[in-house]
N, CA, C and O atoms as a Tinker XYZ file with bonds, in Angstrom:
   520  protein
     1  N     15.310000   -1.735000  -14.608000    73     2
     2  CA    14.224000   -1.714000  -15.665000    64     1     3
     3  C     13.199000   -2.828000  -15.502000    63     2     4     5
     4  O     11.997000   -2.600000  -15.629000    81     3
     5  N     13.702000   -4.082000  -15.209000    73     3     6
     6  CA    12.882000   -5.135000  -14.922000    64     5     7
     7  C     11.809000   -4.991000  -13.728000    63     6     8     9
     8  O     10.670000   -5.457000  -13.730000    81     7
     9  N     12.411000   -4.259000  -12.733000    73     7    10
    10  CA    11.584000   -3.882000  -11.510000    64     9    11
    11  C     10.440000   -3.081000  -11.928000    63    10    12    13
    12  O      9.313000   -3.325000  -11.498000    81    11
    13  N     10.684000   -2.120000  -12.764000    73    11    14
    14  CA     9.646000   -1.095000  -13.016000    64    13    15
    15  C      8.589000   -1.847000  -13.926000    63    14    16    17
    16  O      7.383000   -1.684000  -13.735000    81    15
    17  N      9.146000   -2.787000  -15.056000    73    15    18
    18  CA     8.293000   -3.616000  -15.906000    64    17    19
    19  C      7.391000   -4.497000  -15.017000    63    18    20    21
    20  O      6.206000   -4.581000  -15.337000    81    19
    21  N      7.834000   -5.158000  -13.938000    73    19    22
    22  CA     7.113000   -5.836000  -13.119000    64    21    23
    23  C      6.028000   -5.194000  -12.414000    63    22    24    25
    24  O      4.915000   -5.707000  -12.292000    81    23
    25  N      6.395000   -3.948000  -11.904000    73    23    26
    26  CA     5.488000   -3.193000  -11.300000    64    25    27
    27  C      4.307000   -2.753000  -12.223000    63    26    28    29
    28  O      3.140000   -2.787000  -11.832000    81    27
    29  N      4.669000   -2.348000  -13.442000    73    27    30
    30  CA     3.550000   -2.082000  -14.364000    64    29    31
    31  C      2.629000   -3.347000  -14.770000    63    30    32    33
    32  O      1.465000   -3.263000  -15.161000    81    31
    33  N      3.297000   -4.409000  -14.620000    73    31    34
    34  CA     2.591000   -5.700000  -15.060000    64    33    35
    35  C      1.523000   -5.897000  -13.978000    63    34    36    37
    36  O      0.334000   -6.068000  -14.250000    81    35
    37  N      2.058000   -5.859000  -12.637000    73    35    38
    38  CA     1.005000   -5.950000  -11.452000    64    37    39
    39  C     -0.008000   -5.018000  -11.520000    63    38    40    41
    40  O     -1.119000   -5.431000  -11.187000    81    39
    41  N      0.101000   -3.670000  -11.923000    73    39    42
    42  CA    -0.715000   -2.601000  -11.858000    64    41    43
    43  C     -1.831000   -2.911000  -12.813000    63    42    44    45
    44  O     -3.001000   -2.605000  -12.582000    81    43
    45  N     -1.415000   -3.539000  -13.912000    73    43    46
    46  CA    -2.460000   -3.805000  -15.040000    64    45    47
    47  C     -3.390000   -4.976000  -14.631000    63    46    48    49
    48  O     -4.455000   -5.144000  -15.224000    81    47
    49  N     -3.023000   -5.721000  -13.700000    73    47    50
    50  CA    -3.850000   -6.714000  -13.120000    64    49    51
    51  C     -5.226000   -6.253000  -12.610000    63    50    52    53
    52  O     -6.198000   -7.009000  -12.597000    81    51
    53  N     -5.262000   -5.036000  -12.210000    73    51    54
    54  CA    -6.305000   -4.214000  -11.679000    64    53    55
    55  C     -7.394000   -4.225000  -12.723000    63    54    56    57
    56  O     -8.581000   -4.225000  -12.397000    81    55
    57  N     -6.981000   -4.234000  -14.016000    73    55    58
    58  CA    -7.971000   -4.050000  -15.235000    64    57    59
    59  C     -8.877000   -5.222000  -14.949000    63    58    60    61
    60  O    -10.079000   -4.983000  -15.061000    81    59
    61  N     -8.509000   -6.496000  -14.587000    73    59    62
    62  CA    -9.268000   -7.604000  -14.527000    64    61    63
    63  C     -9.794000   -7.932000  -13.108000    63    62    64    65
    64  O    -10.254000   -9.050000  -12.873000    81    63
    65  N     -9.729000   -6.931000  -12.124000    73    63    66
    66  CA   -10.385000   -7.105000  -10.802000    64    65    67
    67  C    -11.667000   -6.407000  -10.864000    63    66    68    69
    68  O    -11.732000   -5.200000  -11.096000    81    67
    69  N    -12.722000   -7.173000  -10.653000    73    67    70
    70  CA   -14.007000   -6.301000  -10.691000    64    69    71
    71  C    -14.142000   -5.235000   -9.529000    63    70    72    73
    72  O    -13.749000   -5.431000   -8.379000    81    71
    73  N    -14.680000   -4.215000   -9.931000    73    71    74
    74  CA   -14.881000   -3.126000   -9.027000    64    73    75
    75  C    -15.967000   -3.761000   -7.701000    63    74    76    77
    76  O    -16.873000   -4.592000   -7.760000    81    75
    77  N    -15.514000   -3.104000   -6.741000    73    75    78
    78  CA   -16.306000   -3.447000   -5.564000    64    77    79
    79  C    -16.848000   -2.349000   -4.727000    63    78    80    81
    80  O    -16.311000   -1.241000   -4.704000    81    79
    81  N    -18.025000   -2.677000   -3.961000    73    79    82
    82  CA   -18.701000   -1.726000   -3.399000    64    81    83
    83  C    -18.975000   -2.116000   -1.859000    63    82    84    85
    84  O    -19.374000   -3.259000   -1.633000    81    83
    85  N    -18.782000   -1.237000   -0.812000    73    83    86
    86  CA   -18.974000   -1.678000    0.657000    64    85    87
    87  C    -20.349000   -2.189000    0.795000    63    86    88    89
    88  O    -21.226000   -1.808000    0.019000    81    87
    89  N    -20.566000   -2.960000    1.659000    73    87    90
    90  CA   -21.948000   -3.296000    2.019000    64    89    91
    91  C    -22.439000   -2.328000    3.027000    63    90    92    93
    92  O    -21.603000   -1.569000    3.518000    81    91
    93  N    -23.672000   -2.246000    3.406000    73    91    94
    94  CA   -24.323000   -1.331000    4.407000    64    93    95
    95  C    -23.807000    0.099000    4.216000    63    94    96    97
    96  O    -23.400000    0.734000    5.189000    81    95
    97  N    -23.815000    0.643000    2.930000    73    95    98
    98  CA   -23.068000    1.919000    2.468000    64    97    99
    99  C    -23.986000    2.980000    2.763000    63    98   100   101
   100  O    -23.496000    4.074000    3.047000    81    99
   101  N    -25.289000    2.842000    2.746000    73    99   102
   102  CA   -26.458000    3.646000    2.834000    64   101   103
   103  C    -26.268000    4.829000    3.996000    63   102   104   105
   104  O    -26.649000    4.697000    5.159000    81   103
   105  N    -25.664000    5.904000    3.502000    73   103   106
   106  CA   -25.461000    7.000000    4.427000    64   105   107
   107  C    -24.362000    6.908000    5.437000    63   106   108   109
   108  O    -24.124000    7.815000    6.235000    81   107
   109  N    -23.704000    5.790000    5.376000    73   107   110
   110  CA   -22.498000    5.744000    6.484000    64   109   111
   111  C    -21.259000    6.645000    6.159000    63   110   112   113
   112  O    -20.865000    6.766000    4.999000    81   111
   113  N    -20.696000    7.232000    7.142000    73   111   114
   114  CA   -19.563000    8.054000    6.973000    64   113   115
   115  C    -18.346000    7.396000    7.569000    63   114   116   117
   116  O    -17.256000    7.966000    7.616000    81   115
   117  N    -18.595000    6.001000    8.088000    73   115   118
   118  CA   -17.574000    5.265000    8.579000    64   117   119
   119  C    -17.555000    3.870000    7.843000    63   118   120   121
   120  O    -18.602000    3.244000    7.673000    81   119
   121  N    -16.484000    3.462000    7.466000    73   119   122
   122  CA   -16.360000    2.105000    6.738000    64   121   123
   123  C    -15.501000    1.415000    7.573000    63   122   124   125
   124  O    -14.521000    1.973000    8.068000    81   123
   125  N    -15.815000    0.073000    7.810000    73   123   126
   126  CA   -14.835000   -1.003000    8.581000    64   125   127
   127  C    -14.349000   -1.866000    7.383000    63   126   128   129
   128  O    -15.066000   -2.346000    6.506000    81   127
   129  N    -13.140000   -1.964000    7.493000    73   127   130
   130  CA   -12.336000   -2.740000    6.375000    64   129   131
   131  C    -11.474000   -3.845000    6.805000    63   130   132   133
   132  O    -10.687000   -3.674000    7.736000    81   131
   133  N    -11.569000   -4.998000    6.173000    73   131   134
   134  CA   -10.850000   -6.128000    6.440000    64   133   135
   135  C    -10.362000   -6.879000    5.315000    63   134   136   137
   136  O    -10.689000   -6.519000    4.184000    81   135
   137  N     -9.617000   -7.880000    5.485000    73   135   138
   138  CA    -9.029000   -8.754000    4.441000    64   137   139
   139  C     -8.852000  -10.005000    5.023000    63   138   140   141
   140  O     -8.717000  -10.109000    6.242000    81   139
   141  N     -8.836000  -11.193000    4.102000    73   139   142
   142  CA    -8.458000  -12.454000    4.627000    64   141   143
   143  C     -9.579000  -13.131000    5.497000    63   142   144   145
   144  O    -10.783000  -13.022000    5.265000    81   143
   145  N     -9.039000  -13.818000    6.491000    73   143   146
   146  CA    -9.923000  -14.581000    7.501000    64   145   147
   147  C    -10.773000  -13.801000    8.421000    63   146   148   149
   148  O    -11.483000  -14.384000    9.241000    81   147
   149  N    -10.740000  -12.515000    8.331000    73   147   150
   150  CA   -11.600000  -11.713000    9.423000    64   149   151
   151  C    -13.001000  -11.575000    8.871000    63   150   152   153
   152  O    -13.848000  -10.934000    9.494000    81   151
   153  N    -13.259000  -12.151000    7.737000    73   151   154
   154  CA   -14.597000  -11.829000    7.124000    64   153   155
   155  C    -15.828000  -11.861000    8.037000    63   154   156   157
   156  O    -16.529000  -10.869000    8.242000    81   155
   157  N    -16.038000  -13.053000    8.563000    73   155   158
   158  CA   -17.191000  -13.417000    9.446000    64   157   159
   159  C    -17.395000  -12.414000   10.622000    63   158   160   161
   160  O    -18.391000  -11.734000   10.870000    81   159
   161  N    -16.297000  -12.483000   11.236000    73   159   162
   162  CA   -16.347000  -11.610000   12.546000    64   161   163
   163  C    -16.546000  -10.212000   12.177000    63   162   164   165
   164  O    -17.268000   -9.577000   12.945000    81   163
   165  N    -15.993000   -9.499000   11.020000    73   163   166
   166  CA   -16.313000   -8.143000   10.846000    64   165   167
   167  C    -17.717000   -8.081000   10.158000    63   166   168   169
   168  O    -18.462000   -7.166000   10.507000    81   167
   169  N    -18.070000   -8.814000    9.379000    73   167   170
   170  CA   -19.455000   -8.805000    8.810000    64   169   171
   171  C    -20.479000   -8.800000    9.901000    63   170   172   173
   172  O    -21.388000   -7.971000    9.873000    81   171
   173  N    -20.371000   -9.745000   10.926000    73   171   174
   174  CA   -21.178000   -9.829000   12.116000    64   173   175
   175  C    -21.200000   -8.463000   12.904000    63   174   176   177
   176  O    -22.294000   -8.007000   13.238000    81   175
   177  N    -20.123000   -7.842000   13.191000    73   175   178
   178  CA   -19.751000   -6.679000   13.810000    64   177   179
   179  C    -20.561000   -5.632000   13.101000    63   178   180   181
   180  O    -21.449000   -5.035000   13.708000    81   179
   181  N    -20.287000   -5.383000   11.821000    73   179   182
   182  CA   -21.115000   -4.347000   11.091000    64   181   183
   183  C    -22.468000   -4.568000   10.937000    63   182   184   185
   184  O    -23.226000   -3.604000   10.829000    81   183
   185  N    -22.891000   -5.738000   10.911000    73   183   186
   186  CA   -24.347000   -6.005000   11.007000    64   185   187
   187  C    -24.937000   -5.753000   12.352000    63   186   188   189
   188  O    -26.077000   -5.290000   12.387000    81   187
   189  N    -24.339000   -5.984000   13.399000    73   187   190
   190  CA   -24.752000   -5.485000   14.872000    64   189   191
   191  C    -24.678000   -4.057000   15.160000    63   190   192   193
   192  O    -25.561000   -3.501000   15.812000    81   191
   193  N    -23.583000   -3.394000   14.666000    73   191   194
   194  CA   -23.345000   -2.048000   14.774000    64   193   195
   195  C    -24.786000   -1.243000   13.882000    63   194   196   197
   196  O    -25.434000   -0.358000   14.439000    81   195
   197  N    -25.051000   -1.636000   12.727000    73   195   198
   198  CA   -26.147000   -1.092000   11.951000    64   197   199
   199  C    -27.471000   -1.294000   12.735000    63   198   200   201
   200  O    -28.284000   -0.377000   12.853000    81   199
   201  N    -27.657000   -2.520000   13.264000    73   199   202
   202  CA   -28.762000   -2.809000   13.886000    64   201   203
   203  C    -29.043000   -2.112000   15.056000    63   202   204   205
   204  O    -30.213000   -1.990000   15.419000    81   203
   205  N    -28.007000   -1.582000   15.771000    73   203   206
   206  CA   -28.018000   -0.605000   16.924000    64   205   207
   207  C    -28.231000    0.804000   16.527000    63   206   208   209
   208  O    -28.493000    1.613000   17.417000    81   207
   209  N    -28.142000    1.241000   15.152000    73   207   210
   210  CA   -28.304000    2.531000   14.845000    64   209   211
   211  C    -26.981000    3.188000   14.331000    63   210   212   213
   212  O    -27.001000    4.311000   13.828000    81   211
   213  N    -25.946000    2.535000   14.453000    73   211   214
   214  CA   -24.594000    3.015000   14.123000    64   213   215
   215  C    -24.345000    2.805000   12.664000    63   214   216   217
   216  O    -23.967000    1.674000   12.358000    81   215
   217  N    -24.470000    3.583000   11.817000    73   215   218
   218  CA   -24.155000    3.473000   10.286000    64   217   219
   219  C    -22.742000    3.330000   10.006000    63   218   220   221
   220  O    -21.862000    4.182000   10.125000    81   219
   221  N    -22.644000    2.003000    9.573000    73   219   222
   222  CA   -21.079000    1.499000    9.455000    64   221   223
   223  C    -21.075000    0.724000    8.068000    63   222   224   225
   224  O    -21.623000   -0.373000    7.949000    81   223
   225  N    -20.456000    1.333000    7.083000    73   223   226
   226  CA   -20.314000    0.323000    5.909000    64   225   227
   227  C    -19.170000   -0.646000    6.268000    63   226   228   229
   228  O    -18.422000   -0.481000    7.232000    81   227
   229  N    -19.108000   -1.685000    5.389000    73   227   230
   230  CA   -18.286000   -2.710000    5.568000    64   229   231
   231  C    -17.680000   -3.281000    4.229000    63   230   232   233
   232  O    -18.416000   -3.613000    3.300000    81   231
   233  N    -16.417000   -3.371000    4.176000    73   231   234
   234  CA   -15.726000   -3.745000    3.089000    64   233   235
   235  C    -14.591000   -4.665000    3.207000    63   234   236   237
   236  O    -13.507000   -4.332000    3.687000    81   235
   237  N    -14.877000   -5.871000    2.739000    73   235   238
   238  CA   -13.838000   -7.077000    2.799000    64   237   239
   239  C    -12.999000   -7.203000    1.587000    63   238   240   241
   240  O    -13.555000   -7.602000    0.564000    81   239
   241  N    -11.766000   -6.927000    1.559000    73   239   242
   242  CA   -11.006000   -6.847000    0.545000    64   241   243
   243  C    -10.416000   -8.340000    0.210000    63   242   244   245
   244  O     -9.930000   -9.117000    1.033000    81   243
   245  N    -10.573000   -8.548000   -1.169000    73   243   246
   246  CA   -10.101000   -9.970000   -1.641000    64   245   247
   247  C     -8.826000   -9.879000   -2.364000    63   246   248   249
   248  O     -8.068000  -10.836000   -2.525000    81   247
   249  N     -8.589000   -8.489000   -2.864000    73   247   250
   250  CA    -7.424000   -8.179000   -3.614000    64   249   251
   251  C     -6.747000   -7.076000   -3.043000    63   250   252   253
   252  O     -7.397000   -6.032000   -2.978000    81   251
   253  N     -5.406000   -7.074000   -2.548000    73   251   254
   254  CA    -4.819000   -6.051000   -2.000000    64   253   255
   255  C     -3.568000   -5.475000   -2.782000    63   254   256   257
   256  O     -3.098000   -4.360000   -2.556000    81   255
   257  N     -3.054000   -6.408000   -3.778000    73   255   258
   258  CA    -1.979000   -5.771000   -4.585000    64   257   259
   259  C     -2.059000   -6.551000   -5.915000    63   258   260   261
   260  O     -1.717000   -7.719000   -6.100000    81   259
   261  N     -2.560000   -5.708000   -6.775000    73   259   262
   262  CA    -3.147000   -4.332000   -6.882000    64   261   263
   263  C     -4.507000   -4.375000   -6.052000    63   262   264   265
   264  O     -5.140000   -5.424000   -5.929000    81   263
   265  N     -4.887000   -3.255000   -5.532000    73   263   266
   266  CA    -6.288000   -2.888000   -5.058000    64   265   267
   267  C     -7.261000   -2.843000   -6.260000    63   266   268   269
   268  O     -6.790000   -2.578000   -7.365000    81   267
   269  N     -8.589000   -3.084000   -6.124000    73   267   270
   270  CA    -9.291000   -2.857000   -7.110000    64   269   271
   271  C     -9.351000   -1.360000   -7.437000    63   270   272   273
   272  O     -9.264000   -0.477000   -6.583000    81   271
   273  N     -9.509000   -1.152000   -8.776000    73   271   274
   274  CA    -9.408000    0.377000   -9.228000    64   273   275
   275  C    -10.230000    1.304000   -8.499000    63   274   276   277
   276  O     -9.832000    2.466000   -8.408000    81   275
   277  N    -11.305000    0.970000   -7.971000    73   275   278
   278  CA   -12.144000    1.980000   -7.235000    64   277   279
   279  C    -11.878000    2.189000   -5.741000    63   278   280   281
   280  O    -12.443000    3.017000   -5.025000    81   279
   281  N    -10.897000    1.280000   -5.365000    73   279   282
   282  CA   -10.652000    1.299000   -3.854000    64   281   283
   283  C    -10.417000    2.576000   -3.313000    63   282   284   285
   284  O    -11.169000    3.051000   -2.461000    81   283
   285  N     -9.279000    3.258000   -3.811000    73   283   286
   286  CA    -8.915000    4.515000   -3.205000    64   285   287
   287  C     -9.902000    5.629000   -3.109000    63   286   288   289
   288  O    -10.155000    6.239000   -2.071000    81   287
   289  N    -10.519000    5.875000   -4.451000    73   287   290
   290  CA   -11.720000    6.803000   -4.522000    64   289   291
   291  C    -12.658000    6.433000   -3.516000    63   290   292   293
   292  O    -12.937000    7.284000   -2.671000    81   291
   293  N    -13.165000    5.369000   -3.463000    73   291   294
   294  CA   -14.321000    4.918000   -2.668000    64   293   295
   295  C    -13.844000    5.007000   -1.086000    63   294   296   297
   296  O    -14.550000    5.621000   -0.286000    81   295
   297  N    -12.859000    4.494000   -0.751000    73   295   298
   298  CA   -12.451000    4.870000    0.730000    64   297   299
   299  C    -12.239000    6.440000    0.999000    63   298   300   301
   300  O    -12.520000    6.914000    2.100000    81   299
   301  N    -11.765000    7.180000    0.019000    73   299   302
   302  CA   -11.638000    8.649000    0.294000    64   301   303
   303  C    -12.785000    9.256000    0.487000    63   302   304   305
   304  O    -12.696000   10.390000    0.955000    81   303
   305  N    -14.050000    8.768000    0.226000    73   303   306
   306  CA   -15.304000    9.228000    0.452000    64   305   307
   307  C    -15.762000    9.239000    1.999000    63   306   308   309
   308  O    -16.650000    9.983000    2.417000    81   307
   309  N    -15.082000    8.366000    2.759000    73   307   310
   310  CA   -15.637000    8.134000    4.065000    64   309   311
   311  C    -14.936000    9.152000    4.994000    63   310   312   313
   312  O    -13.801000    9.525000    4.698000    81   311
   313  N    -15.570000    9.635000    6.136000    73   311   314
   314  CA   -14.882000   10.396000    7.121000    64   313   315
   315  C    -14.037000    9.596000    8.047000    63   314   316   317
   316  O    -13.064000   10.100000    8.608000    81   315
   317  N    -14.436000    8.210000    8.235000    73   315   318
   318  CA   -13.580000    7.403000    9.068000    64   317   319
   319  C    -13.520000    6.176000    8.244000    63   318   320   321
   320  O    -14.524000    5.683000    7.728000    81   319
   321  N    -12.082000    5.591000    8.106000    73   319   322
   322  CA   -11.722000    4.283000    7.473000    64   321   323
   323  C    -11.080000    3.510000    8.779000    63   322   324   325
   324  O    -10.054000    3.950000    9.299000    81   323
   325  N    -11.634000    2.525000    9.199000    73   323   326
   326  CA   -11.119000    1.583000   10.393000    64   325   327
   327  C    -10.769000    0.267000    9.710000    63   326   328   329
   328  O    -11.587000   -0.388000    9.064000    81   327
   329  N     -9.592000   -0.050000    9.883000    73   327   330
   330  CA    -9.107000   -1.440000    9.359000    64   329   331
   331  C     -8.873000   -2.174000   10.566000    63   330   332   333
   332  O     -8.143000   -1.787000   11.479000    81   331
   333  N     -9.604000   -3.393000   10.535000    73   331   334
   334  CA    -9.391000   -4.225000   11.509000    64   333   335
   335  C     -8.480000   -5.504000   10.999000    63   334   336   337
   336  O     -8.834000   -6.067000    9.963000    81   335
   337  N     -7.423000   -5.929000   11.639000    73   335   338
   338  CA    -6.552000   -6.939000   11.184000    64   337   339
   339  C     -5.860000   -7.600000   12.340000    63   338   340   341
   340  O     -5.516000   -7.020000   13.370000    81   339
   341  N     -5.672000   -9.003000   12.038000    73   339   342
   342  CA    -5.028000   -9.889000   13.029000    64   341   343
   343  C     -3.492000   -9.827000   12.789000    63   342   344   345
   344  O     -2.786000  -10.798000   12.517000    81   343
   345  N     -3.099000   -8.590000   12.926000    73   343   346
   346  CA    -1.592000   -8.541000   12.660000    64   345   347
   347  C     -1.236000   -6.994000   13.270000    63   346   348   349
   348  O     -2.094000   -6.441000   13.958000    81   347
   349  N     -0.147000   -6.420000   13.041000    73   347   350
   350  CA     0.411000   -5.219000   13.515000    64   349   351
   351  C     -0.060000   -4.181000   12.540000    63   350   352   353
   352  O      0.450000   -3.081000   12.753000    81   351
   353  N     -0.936000   -4.229000   11.476000    73   351   354
   354  CA    -1.346000   -3.195000   10.831000    64   353   355
   355  C     -0.791000   -3.050000    9.464000    63   354   356   357
   356  O     -0.606000   -1.914000    9.028000    81   355
   357  N     -0.478000   -4.200000    8.671000    73   355   358
   358  CA     0.317000   -4.140000    7.469000    64   357   359
   359  C     -0.578000   -3.540000    6.375000    63   358   360   361
   360  O     -0.037000   -2.781000    5.571000    81   359
   361  N     -1.932000   -3.807000    6.253000    73   359   362
   362  CA    -2.845000   -3.445000    5.320000    64   361   363
   363  C     -3.263000   -1.962000    5.590000    63   362   364   365
   364  O     -3.483000   -1.187000    4.660000    81   363
   365  N     -3.362000   -1.599000    6.922000    73   363   366
   366  CA    -3.561000   -0.268000    7.222000    64   365   367
   367  C     -2.377000    0.776000    6.779000    63   366   368   369
   368  O     -2.549000    1.940000    6.417000    81   367
   369  N     -1.158000    0.087000    6.893000    73   367   370
   370  CA    -0.038000    0.933000    6.496000    64   369   371
   371  C     -0.133000    1.272000    4.986000    63   370   372   373
   372  O      0.035000    2.407000    4.541000    81   371
   373  N     -0.454000    0.040000    4.148000    73   371   374
   374  CA    -0.480000    0.104000    2.863000    64   373   375
   375  C     -1.603000    1.160000    2.346000    63   374   376   377
   376  O     -1.316000    2.012000    1.505000    81   375
   377  N     -2.770000    1.054000    2.853000    73   375   378
   378  CA    -3.826000    2.074000    2.600000    64   377   379
   379  C     -3.394000    3.361000    2.978000    63   378   380   381
   380  O     -3.623000    4.280000    2.192000    81   379
   381  N     -2.793000    3.603000    4.069000    73   379   382
   382  CA    -2.306000    4.947000    4.550000    64   381   383
   383  C     -1.367000    5.413000    3.246000    63   382   384   385
   384  O     -1.562000    6.533000    2.774000    81   383
   385  N     -0.455000    4.631000    2.733000    73   383   386
   386  CA     0.436000    5.105000    1.791000    64   385   387
   387  C     -0.344000    5.528000    0.488000    63   386   388   389
   388  O      0.086000    6.405000   -0.261000    81   387
   389  N     -1.494000    4.862000    0.274000    73   387   390
   390  CA    -2.229000    5.270000   -0.837000    64   389   391
   391  C     -3.326000    6.356000   -0.613000    63   390   392   393
   392  O     -3.901000    6.809000   -1.602000    81   391
   393  N     -3.636000    6.782000    0.597000    73   391   394
   394  CA    -4.480000    7.791000    1.049000    64   393   395
   395  C     -3.899000    8.818000    1.963000    63   394   396   397
   396  O     -4.256000    8.899000    3.138000    81   395
   397  N     -2.931000    9.666000    1.385000    73   395   398
   398  CA    -2.154000   10.564000    2.279000    64   397   399
   399  C     -3.203000   11.713000    2.649000    63   398   400   401
   400  O     -4.008000   12.216000    1.865000    81   399
   401  N     -3.029000   12.031000    4.011000    73   399   402
   402  CA    -4.027000   13.015000    4.420000    64   401   403
   403  C     -5.142000   12.532000    5.054000    63   402   404   405
   404  O     -5.845000   13.317000    5.690000    81   403
   405  N     -5.425000   11.345000    4.984000    73   403   406
   406  CA    -6.542000   10.526000    5.494000    64   405   407
   407  C     -5.968000    9.740000    6.637000    63   406   408   409
   408  O     -5.081000    8.914000    6.421000    81   407
   409  N     -6.446000    9.965000    7.874000    73   407   410
   410  CA    -5.979000    9.109000    9.034000    64   409   411
   411  C     -6.673000    7.691000    8.828000    63   410   412   413
   412  O     -7.893000    7.601000    8.683000    81   411
   413  N     -5.817000    6.578000    8.822000    73   411   414
   414  CA    -6.541000    5.333000    8.734000    64   413   415
   415  C     -6.503000    4.726000   10.246000    63   414   416   417
   416  O     -5.437000    4.422000   10.782000    81   415
   417  N     -7.686000    4.590000   10.839000    73   415   418
   418  CA    -7.862000    4.140000   12.098000    64   417   419
   419  C     -7.582000    2.544000   12.215000    63   418   420   421
   420  O     -7.673000    1.828000   11.218000    81   419
   421  N     -7.262000    2.065000   13.404000    73   419   422
   422  CA    -6.807000    0.667000   13.368000    64   421   423
   423  C     -7.365000   -0.102000   14.500000    63   422   424   425
   424  O     -7.439000    0.429000   15.608000    81   423
   425  N     -7.787000   -1.385000   14.288000    73   423   426
   426  CA    -8.140000   -2.277000   15.422000    64   425   427
   427  C     -7.249000   -3.400000   15.162000    63   426   428   429
   428  O     -7.490000   -4.034000   14.134000    81   427
   429  N     -6.272000   -3.774000   15.882000    73   427   430
   430  CA    -5.327000   -4.861000   15.808000    64   429   431
   431  C     -5.343000   -5.727000   16.774000    63   430   432   433
   432  O     -5.646000   -5.355000   17.907000    81   431
   433  N     -5.029000   -6.998000   16.515000    73   431   434
   434  CA    -4.899000   -8.017000   17.536000    64   433   435
   435  C     -3.756000   -8.906000   17.010000    63   434   436   437
   436  O     -3.705000   -9.335000   15.858000    81   435
   437  N     -2.851000   -9.135000   17.968000    73   435   438
   438  CA    -1.675000   -9.997000   17.635000    64   437   439
   439  C     -1.519000  -11.059000   18.722000    63   438   440   441
   440  O     -0.497000  -11.149000   19.403000    81   439
   441  N     -2.444000  -11.757000   18.834000    73   439   442
   442  CA    -2.381000  -12.823000   19.817000    64   441   443
   443  C     -2.620000  -14.243000   19.187000    63   442   444   445
   444  O     -2.850000  -15.187000   19.944000    81   443
   445  N     -2.575000  -14.419000   17.884000    73   443   446
   446  CA    -2.731000  -15.727000   17.454000    64   445   447
   447  C     -4.098000  -16.467000   17.561000    63   446   448   449
   448  O     -4.306000  -17.666000   17.373000    81   447
   449  N     -5.036000  -15.435000   17.923000    73   447   450
   450  CA    -6.558000  -15.710000   18.201000    64   449   451
   451  C     -7.452000  -14.877000   17.203000    63   450   452   453
   452  O     -7.062000  -13.750000   16.899000    81   451
   453  N     -8.453000  -15.293000   16.755000    73   451   454
   454  CA    -9.365000  -14.553000   15.932000    64   453   455
   455  C    -10.160000  -13.482000   16.776000    63   454   456   457
   456  O    -10.452000  -13.631000   17.963000    81   455
   457  N    -10.432000  -12.524000   16.101000    73   455   458
   458  CA   -11.187000  -11.467000   16.781000    64   457   459
   459  C    -12.610000  -11.966000   17.540000    63   458   460   461
   460  O    -13.278000  -12.881000   17.059000    81   459
   461  N    -12.941000  -11.376000   18.580000    73   459   462
   462  CA   -14.214000  -11.533000   19.122000    64   461   463
   463  C    -15.087000  -10.488000   18.397000    63   462   464   465
   464  O    -14.529000   -9.429000   18.109000    81   463
   465  N    -16.373000  -10.648000   18.068000    73   463   466
   466  CA   -17.218000   -9.786000   17.615000    64   465   467
   467  C    -17.226000   -8.378000   18.420000    63   466   468   469
   468  O    -17.259000   -7.262000   17.901000    81   467
   469  N    -17.192000   -8.645000   19.651000    73   467   470
   470  CA   -17.360000   -7.602000   20.802000    64   469   471
   471  C    -16.205000   -6.627000   20.763000    63   470   472   473
   472  O    -16.339000   -5.441000   21.066000    81   471
   473  N    -14.936000   -7.237000   20.334000    73   471   474
   474  CA   -13.747000   -6.543000   20.215000    64   473   475
   475  C    -14.000000   -5.434000   19.020000    63   474   476   477
   476  O    -13.731000   -4.243000   19.185000    81   475
   477  N    -14.514000   -5.933000   17.874000    73   475   478
   478  CA   -14.733000   -5.173000   16.685000    64   477   479
   479  C    -15.845000   -3.865000   16.940000    63   478   480   481
   480  O    -15.698000   -2.676000   16.657000    81   479
   481  N    -16.817000   -4.452000   17.479000    73   479   482
   482  CA   -17.928000   -3.572000   17.863000    64   481   483
   483  C    -17.440000   -2.522000   18.908000    63   482   484   485
   484  O    -17.735000   -1.343000   18.711000    81   483
   485  N    -16.822000   -2.820000   19.843000    73   483   486
   486  CA   -16.202000   -1.915000   20.807000    64   485   487
   487  C    -15.134000   -0.887000   20.288000    63   486   488   489
   488  O    -15.073000    0.278000   20.682000    81   487
   489  N    -14.312000   -1.446000   19.372000    73   487   490
   490  CA   -13.500000   -0.561000   18.772000    64   489   491
   491  C    -14.051000    0.413000   17.789000    63   490   492   493
   492  O    -13.654000    1.575000   17.708000    81   491
   493  N    -15.040000   -0.144000   17.000000    73   491   494
   494  CA   -15.528000    0.954000   16.008000    64   493   495
   495  C    -16.427000    1.892000   16.881000    63   494   496   497
   496  O    -16.461000    3.073000   16.534000    81   495
   497  N    -17.111000    1.533000   17.901000    73   495   498
   498  CA   -17.806000    2.395000   18.555000    64   497   499
   499  C    -17.065000    3.543000   19.306000    63   498   500   501
   500  O    -17.482000    4.698000   19.388000    81   499
   501  N    -15.980000    3.095000   19.808000    73   499   502
   502  CA   -14.911000    3.974000   20.393000    64   501   503
   503  C    -14.519000    5.249000   19.254000    63   502   504   505
   504  O    -14.546000    6.433000   19.589000    81   503
   505  N    -14.216000    4.863000   18.094000    73   503   506
   506  CA   -13.699000    5.615000   17.172000    64   505   507
   507  C    -14.778000    6.621000   16.719000    63   506   508   509
   508  O    -14.457000    7.788000   16.492000    81   507
   509  N    -16.188000    6.150000   16.567000    73   507   510
   510  CA   -17.208000    6.911000   16.157000    64   509   511
   511  C    -17.669000    7.911000   17.355000    63   510   512   513
   512  O    -18.373000    8.891000   17.113000    81   511
   513  N    -17.239000    7.602000   18.608000    73   511   514
   514  CA   -17.650000    8.556000   19.548000    64   513   515
   515  C    -16.496000    9.594000   19.748000    63   514   516   517
   516  O    -16.754000   10.586000   20.430000    81   515
   517  N    -15.259000    9.452000   19.218000    73   515   518
   518  CA   -14.269000   10.382000   19.365000    64   517   519
   519  C    -14.419000   11.673000   18.429000    63   518   520
   520  O    -13.581000   12.574000   18.481000    81   519
């Protein structure tokens, strides 16, 4: 019973998390998602992709448990959801659990080094060409 009570308490925290909207969302059918320390590299990659004519929205999560209330509905609108993480894909797995039937695409790096912007740009471009 206490586990269920704790779960409900955590879920209610979402009431105090502000709704978020992805950046560069104007007509994009692809969204690049990140969290934590990837912000600068992903923002730069999304900016470069948009400047080159590839419409890519960008959403950097600050809250992941619970997610912002509008997260699942908003992500569900995109044709492609690409999660870039400096790990094996824990956040992508978490989103996949909440978005059954939608394939969450992944760009992962597990080398103890930050992303290079080129790695993100190349990864997103590859998925958009598939």
